[in-house]
C-alpha positions in Angstrom: -96.2 17.5 -29.8 -92.7 18.8 -28.8 -91.2 17.7 -25.5 -88.5 20.1 -24.2 -86.1 19.5 -21.2 -83.7 22.2 -20.0 -80.4 21.5 -18.2 -77.3 23.4 -17.2 -78.5 25.6 -14.5 -76.8 26.1 -11.3 -75.1 28.4 -8.7 -72.4 30.6 -10.0 -70.5 33.7 -8.9 -71.0 37.1 -10.5 -68.8 37.2 -13.6 -68.9 33.6 -14.1 -70.4 31.6 -17.1 -73.0 28.9 -17.6 -74.4 27.1 -20.7 -78.0 26.0 -20.7 -79.1 23.3 -23.0 -82.6 22.4 -24.1 -83.2 19.1 -25.7 -86.2 18.5 -27.9 -88.0 15.4 -28.9 -91.2 14.7 -30.7 -91.5 16.5 -33.9 -88.9 17.8 -36.4 -86.7 20.2 -34.3 -85.4 22.0 -37.5 -89.0 23.3 -38.2 -89.1 25.3 -34.8 -88.0 28.6 -33.9 -86.5 28.3 -30.3 -86.7 30.8 -27.5 -85.2 31.3 -24.1 -87.3 33.1 -21.4 -86.6 33.7 -17.7 -88.7 34.3 -14.7 -87.3 35.8 -11.5 -89.1 35.4 -8.2 -92.0 37.4 -8.0 -91.8 38.8 -11.6 -93.3 38.0 -14.9 -91.6 35.7 -17.4 -89.7 37.8 -19.9 -88.0 37.2 -23.2 -84.3 36.6 -23.3 -83.3 35.3 -26.7 -84.5 33.6 -29.9 -83.2 31.8 -32.8 -85.4 31.1 -35.9 -85.7 27.7 -37.4 -83.1 28.2 -40.1 -80.6 29.5 -37.5 -80.1 32.6 -39.5 -81.5 35.1 -37.2 -81.0 35.6 -33.6 -82.2 38.2 -31.2 -81.7 39.2 -27.6 -83.2 41.5 -25.0 -81.0 44.4 -24.4 -79.9 43.5 -21.0 -78.2 40.3 -22.1 -76.7 41.6 -25.5 -73.0 41.0 -25.8 -73.1 38.5 -22.8 -75.5 35.8 -23.9 -75.4 33.7 -27.1 -78.1 31.4 -28.4 -77.3 28.7 -30.9 -78.8 25.5 -32.0 -77.5 22.0 -33.2 -80.3 20.4 -35.3 -78.3 17.1 -35.5 -78.6 17.0 -31.7 -82.1 18.5 -31.5 -80.7 20.9 -28.9 -80.7 24.7 -28.5 -78.2 26.4 -26.1 -77.9 29.6 -24.2 -74.2 30.4 -23.5 -74.2 33.0 -20.6 -71.1 34.9 -19.8 -70.3 37.8 -17.4 -73.3 36.8 -15.4 -74.9 39.2 -13.0 -77.0 38.8 -9.8 -80.0 40.2 -11.8 -79.7 37.3 -14.1 -80.8 35.0 -11.4 -84.1 33.4 -12.5 -85.7 30.1 -13.7 -84.9 29.8 -17.3 -87.3 28.3 -19.8 -86.9 27.2 -23.4 -89.9 27.3 -25.7 -90.7 26.4 -29.4 -92.9 27.7 -32.1 -93.3 27.2 -35.8 -94.2 30.8 -36.3 -91.3 31.9 -38.7 -91.6 28.8 -40.9 -95.2 29.5 -41.8 -95.4 33.5 -41.3 -91.9 34.8 -41.9 -89.7 36.4 -39.3 -91.2 38.8 -36.8 -88.9 40.0 -34.0 -91.9 41.5 -32.1 -93.9 38.2 -32.3 -90.9 36.1 -31.2 -90.5 38.0 -28.0 -94.0 37.2 -26.9 -94.7 34.3 -24.6 -98.0 33.6 -26.4 -96.1 32.9 -29.7 -94.7 29.7 -28.2 -96.8 26.6 -27.9 -94.3 24.4 -26.3 -92.4 25.0 -23.0 -89.8 23.1 -20.9 -90.0 22.7 -17.1 -87.3 25.3 -16.5 -83.8 25.4 -14.9 -82.7 27.5 -12.1 -79.9 29.8 -12.5 -78.6 31.7 -9.4 -75.8 34.3 -9.6 -74.2 35.3 -6.3 -72.6 38.6 -5.7 
């Protein structure tokens, strides 16, 4: 069992920055690929970014490339999402998620963009970007 807790959300003006954190507890954090997803009001939850268990591969949805950076600190059992140049369309509840997919199956970008690949989820943190 892995317990995930997000923090760092809030209200920010367009063009501003936020850093989300996701603290993990339970199992060996370094065994897990970590993902960030978001869900805007009235929309489906969508992939934002992932980082594999070794930290060697990251990927992003096209709309955040060049603005968001995912990173992990295994000593702190924490994954981060640095969000710069925020836009109103980034407004959503942001969720972190964990899976051991890559450790046992090898890397698959397509798989790690799927919600169903992740077995553990946090409760989410609200990010609101005002125009």
